[in-house]
N, C-alpha and C positions, 0 to 999 in steps of 0.2 A: 686091256686099263683105256680105260678110257679118258680121253687126252679135256686136256679144264677147257672151258668157254669162258670167252668174255664177252660180258654184257655190255653193250657202248651205253656208256652215260650218258645224252643228248644232248638234254641239258646243263651239264657242266660242262661238254663240248661244246659249246655256244658262249656261257659265262666266260669260260676262257679267251673266245675268239673277239668275242666283244671287250673283254680288258687290253687283248693286246693290242688292238684296234686303238682305241681310247689313246695308249700308249705312244703306236706309231703316229696317227695323230697330235699330238704335241710332241713330237720330233724326237722323240728318243730312241735310239739306233737297234734295230734290226737283231743286231744279236746280243743286248739286253732287253728286249721285249722275251726273245729267244728262251734267253734264261731266268728270268722273272715267270715266265706266263708254260716250264718246262716239256718244252715246245723244242723240235730241228729249226738250227735257221732258216733250215727251205722254206720249213713251215710260214716263219714271220716275215720269210720274203716274200710266198705266194700270197701273205694278208695285205701284205700292201701296192702289190700289184692289184689288187683284189679292189682294196680298196680307194684306188685312184678312179677306178672306173663305178663303180658305183659306193655310194657313203652307207648303204643297206649292208654291205657286202658281213656282216656280221654275223645275219641269220640262215641261219641252219636250209640248205637245198630240199625239196622234196627225196622222198628214200622212195627205191621201188623204179622199175620200167614205167615211162608217161603213157598214159594211154591212147588207145589208134582212134577210139570216133569221138567225132564230133560231137555240138550240139543235138545239131539235128539228131542224127543219130542214137545220140544217148535218149531224148523223146520216145521214137521210136521202140526203143528198143520197152524202153516202162510201159507203154502201152503194150505192147505187147502180151509181158509177163502179168 
């Protein structure tokens, strides 16, 4: 029997983060933000921490493993191809 796989709705997740961080900026309690955005209190707490260091923290981080080639290596590879 196959297991059910869920696709992440990255746009909806980003909107939820953005809404939650706006609420945190206004001074709403983390527990209330968690209830309104339907996330865990730990998630609201991590949003608050990341918001202190970066005002654009609501943006989605790039997915996947970062590339190991620098710009010069990429240029060299594209010439060879």
